[in-house]
N, C-alpha and C positions, 0 to 999 in steps of 0.2 A: 473621301471615296478611295476604294481600292484602286491601285495602278496596275493595269495588266501589260504583260510583255507583248502580248498579240491580241487584237480584236479583230473577228471577222463580221463585218456588218452588212445587214440587209439580205441576207441569203434564205432560201428556204432550206431548213435543216430537215433532212430525211433520216429515218430509222427504219429498221424492219417492221415497227408495229404502228408507226405514225409519222405525222408531219407538223413541223412547228415552224412559224416565221419567228425568228428571234436571232440576237447576236450571240457570239461565242467569245468568251473571255478565256484566255489562256495565261498560265503561269507556271514556271518551274516544269515546263514539258507536258503539263496536264491541263484538262478543262476544268476551270474553277467556277465558271459562271455560264448560265444560259439564261439570258433575259433581253428585254428590249432597251435600246437606247444605251448601250455600252460605249462610253466615249473616251475612257480614260486609258487609252492604249499607247504604249510606246511605238508600236507599229500597227497600222490600221490597214485592212484589206476591204475593199469594197466589193461585196459579193452580190450586188443587186441584179437580179435576173438570172443568177446563178443557183445551182443546187449544192448544198453542203453535205457531203456524205461521209460516212466512215472511210477511211483509207482502205483500199482493196487488200484482201489477203488471198495470195494463191498458194494453196497447200500441196501442190504437185508440179515441182520444178526440178529439172536437172541442170546444175551448173557445176563446172570444175569436177565432173565425174570422170573417173577412169573408164575408157571404152575400148581398150586393146588397141588395135591398129587405126580405130576410127578416132577423130578428134572432136570433142565438144567445142562448139564455136563460142561458148561464153565462160568466162570466169565470173567470180563474184563481183568484179568491177563492171563489166560490160553488162552481165545479166541484170544486176540490181539498178543500174542506170537505166536500162530499157524498161524495167518494173515501174520505177519512179515516173518516167513519162507517160506511163500507161494508167497512172492513178494508183498504183499499188504501193503500200507501205510496209507490208510484211511478206515475206516468202518463206515457204517450208521446204527446202530442197532435201534430197536424200544423200545419207552418209553411207556409202556402198562398202560393205566388208569384202575384201578380196578373200578369195578360197583358204590361202594359206595366211590369213591374218585374223588376229583376235577382233572381236566386235568393239571392244574399247579402245583398241588401237585406231580402227577405223573412224571413231568419233573424234578422238584426239586429233588425228591427222586432218579431219575436215575443219575442226576449229582453227587449226593452224592455217589452213588454206583460206579461210574466210576473214581472218582477223585483219582489221584495218582496211578491208577491201570493199566494203558494202556501203551503199547509198541508202538502203533500207534495213529495217530490222529483220531478223531471221531467227528461226528454229530448226531443228533437224528432225528427220525421220530415219532412224537407221535401217539399213537393208541387211537382213541375215541371209547369207549364202552358205555359212557353214555352221550348223546348229551342233556344235561339239558339245561334250558334257560341260565343259568349263563355261560356254556361253550360255547354256540353258541353265545350269545350276548357279553360277556366280555372277557373271557379267550382265546378263539380261536383267535379272531382278534388280540388280544394283542401279542399272541404267535407269529403269522405269521409275524407281524410287527417286532418282537423281533428276528427273524431269524429262526424260525421253520416253514419253508415254506412248507415242505412235510408232509402231514397228511395222516395217513392209516386208512381205515375202512373195515370191514368185512361184507360180505353178508350172511354169514352162520357161525355156530358154536354158540351154545346155550349161552355162557358166553360173546361172542364177538360181535355177530351181531348187526347192527342197522337196523331199519326198512327203507323202501324206503323214507319215509317222512323224516327221520333224515339223510339219506344219501344226499338227496337234499338240506337240510339246511346247511350241511357242504360244499357243492359245491358252494353254493350261497356265503358263508363267504370267501371260498378260491378264487373265482372269483374276489370278491370286494377288497381283501387284497393282492392279488399277490401270491396265493399259488399253490400248485399242490396236487390233491387228488390220493393217492395210493389205488387201489381197489383189495381186494381178491374177485374174481368174480366166484361165484357158485350159483346156484339157490337152496335156502334152502329148498324149498318145495320138489323139485326133490329128494334131499338127504333124507330128512325125509320119503319120499314114499318108496325110495329103502330100507332104513334102516328096515322099518316096514316089507316089502316083506321078506328081507333076514332073520330076526330073526324068523318069521312064519315059514320059510323053514329049520330053524336050521342051515343056512349058516353063521357061524361066525369065521371060520378058517381065517389066515391070507390073503389067496389067494383072498377072497371076498371083501377085502377093495377096490379093483379096481370097483366092481360093486356098492359099496356104493356111489361112486363119479363118475357117468357116465359122459362121454365126453359132453353129451348134456346140463348137468347142467352148465358146464363151458361156453360153447358157447352162450347159452341163456343169461346168466348173462353178459357176455361181450357185446353182442348186446344191452342190456339194458342200460349198463353204457355209451356205445357210444352215444346212443340217448340222454340221460341225459347230457353228456358233450357237445353235439351240442346245446341243449336247453340253457344251462348256458354259453356257450361259455369259458369253463373253461378246463384247462390242466388237463389231467388224466393220471396216469400211470397203465396200466393193468399188474398185478404183475403174475409171475409164469405161463405164457402161456405154455400149453401143448398138444395143439390140433390144427389141421389144421383149423377147423372152427374158433377158436377164432384169430388165426394168420391172416386169410383172413378177417376177421372182421375188424381188425386193419388196414390192408393194405387199404381196402375200406375207411375206415375213413381218413387215410392219403392222399388217391387220392382227397378226397373231400376237403382237406385243413384244417382238424379238428385237434386240439391239443392232439392227443391220441398216446401215447408212449407204447411200449410193452417191457417186460422182460421175459427172460427165464433163467433155470438153467442148470448145468451139468446132473443132474438125468434125465432130459427129452431128452438129446442128447445121452445118453450112456446106460441107464437102460431101461428094458420094464416090463410090468405086470408079465412076467414069473417069474421074482425074488421074487415075493410073494408067489410062489409055493414051495420055498425050503423046505427041510424035517424039521419036528418038529417045533420049534419056530424061525428058522433061517429066515423065511419070514417077522417075525416082524421087522427086520432090514431095511426093505425097505417100512414100512409104512410112508408115508407122503402124504400131500394133496395140490393140486390136485395129485392123484396117478401116478406111471409110466403108461405109456400108451402102445400102439403097436408100431410096427417098421414104419408104415406109419406116425405116429404122430412124431416119433422121426426125420424122414426125413422132415417133414413140419417145424419143430423147426429150424433145420440146413438151410432150405431155408429162413426162416425168418430172421436169422442172416446174411446170405450171400447177401440178397437183401435190407438190412437196414429196413426192416419192424419192426423188433424188435430193439430196440435202445441199451439195456443194457443188460449184462450177469453177473448175481449176483449168490450167492451160496445158499441162503435161508439156511445157517448154522444154525440149530436147533437141537443140539445134546442132545440125551438122552442115556444114557449107556444101553447097553445090559443086562448086570447083574448088581445086587445091588439094593438098595432102590431107588424107584422113577424111575426105569428104564423100558426097553421094557418088562421085564418078570415080572414086578409087577402088580397085586398081585401074590404071588407064584403059584397058581392055575390058569391057563390062561383062562379068562371069555370071549373070543372074542376080535375081533380086535378093537371094539369100546373102550376097556379099555386100549389099547397100546398107549403109549405117541407118538404124531403124529411129526415127524421130523428126520432128518439125519445130521450128520456132513459134512462139506465140504469147509470151508473157506481157508483151506490150499491147498487144491489140486484143486480149481477152476481154476487157471491160467495154471498149467501144463496141465490139461486136455483140456482146450480150444486150448492151444497153439499145443499140439500134435495132437489132433483129428481135429482141425481147420486147422491150418497153416500148419501143417506137412502133412496133408492129401489133401490138397489144396481146402478145402471146404471155407476157407476164407483167406483174404490177411493178411500180416502182419500188414498193416495199419488199417485194419478191426479189428485186435486183439486189437490194442492199444485203438481204439475208443470204442468197446464193454467192454473192460475191466478196462478202465480208464477215458478217455477224455469225453465221452457222461454222464457218470454218473456226472462228475464235471459241465458240462453245465447245465444239467436238474435240478440238485439239488443245484444250486447257489455257488458252490465252485470254479469255473472257472474264470480267468486263474491262480488263486493262486494254484489250484491243477489240475492235469490231463493234464499238458503240460510241455514240455521241452523248456522253452523260458526265456530270460533274464527278470527278476523280479518275475518268478514264484517261489514257494517253491522248494527246492531242494529235492524233493520225487522222488526217482529213484530206478529202479530195473535192476541189471545187469544179463542177461540171457546167459546161454551157450546153443545155439540152438542144440548141438551135444550130449548133456549129456543125457544118457538114465537112467532111474529110474523105478525100479518096485515099485509100490505104495504098501505100507504095513503098518499096524497100528504101526509097530516097528520103522518106520522112521518119523512118525508124532507126532506133539506136542499139539494137542488139548486134553481136558479133557475127551474126550469119550474114550471107550475101543474097537471101532471097527471102520473100514472104509468100506463104501459100494462098494469101488473100489479095495478091497484086490486083489493082483496079477496082476493088469493090468500095463502093460509096457508102459512108456510115453517116448517120446523124447523132450527134451526142458526143462530146469529147471532153475529157479532163485537162483544165487549163492550168490548175494550180495543185501541187501535192506538198502536203505539210506532214512532216514526221516529228512526234513529240514537240510540236510548237515551232519547228524550224522549217522555213521553206525550202524544199529540195529542187522543185521544179516550178517555174511560173512563166507563163507566156511563151512557152517553147524553149526556154533557156535554163541550163543547169545552175543551180544557186549554192550548191553544197560541195563538200569534199568527201572522197572515200574514207570511210571509218565512221561517218555519221551514223550509219546503221550499226546496231549491236544485237547480240544474241539475246534471245528471249526464253527462258525456261518454261516448260509446259507443266502447269499444275493440274490437279486432279479434277478441275471443274467440268470436263466434259462429261462426267457422269451426271451432273446436274443439267445437262442439255434438256430442254423440256420435251421429252419423248412421249409422244401419244400415238397410239394406232390409228390409222386413217379411217 
């Protein structure tokens, strides 16, 4: 009888398409057996009463990212530790190109930043902020071929945005080389107009951040990108969908057979613009973009997840501390919402929130939870079937879940580098208690079991084009 390095016994194994009660045998970091009564393991974990799920994949994370005077609260050490405690085994953060930097240098610098610091595996999305001739004609084609197949562009933000002309050039290269373009969709002109009007009227308190980013700015920009994607026949990911209009635009595109995918976050399912009205500077804790919307938009995002219009559920973990240098209250005298660092933490709470509010409340099925939190990310971004699957030959990236465990989310129980959570006091049911990366236990029973450097870089293959794409 073969000896396994690790056997997980007695759990309910859940995939995006089905459920099986079997043991999982692991050797050399991979799943090598799925069968009943596997006893010959050097290490055996009793998973009776637990769900055995593919390790989570969070494909929208900001860690160790330059942010001007603002300071991201997580580097690869603390950010990936937090991810592991939340049941996530792979993250895809962004390698940001500075305006005066080549894209290749940005990716190389990010590799150096991550090396030896991560508790979970990782891949990169390069962000293009300067679409020079060298970037478009030389660096971008080479990077896509080398496995950096997901490229992000912004349609707004002064130091990040590309012109429509440059966005189209990026799309052309992505189509030719087999890449996917991730787009932050907001109409920059609409935002600039709203900002001018708000400043003229003296409306600079945190609550007016929602008015700075009107829903129409998102919807119009999504419609524009959908048209561009059809023109070029290129795969695009519409990131952080927060409105019904954007969701419906993606639905229509999918019905027409376009390669348009959508993503949303916990903040659009659980928070509304009312959070920005909290007294004093408390509202700054909820400044992120696009901003929290209304209850109707929240319902629309749940609908998008439950009907498979939205393909992935990420965190947009972009943590800035509330207090201290480079945080939400910098400078000391509040100068208006435009001066507040834009982003919130969420990599550790992403999966418990979706499990409790989604599966627990009957909004999505357990199989949809697996697809939205892991499998679809792997398929779209070229990591499948190595990641996102419980199958013979796949990496043994697993999360053991106690579906009955109740936890009150609090800053005191989290492991990120931020000093607050926007979900303070929220009770959830269902929690990951063991996280396993390539057969190695990273977290178990609330204790860290690994060293930084356990996580390694993962190249993106061209497999996302095989993602089973069917019009709704």
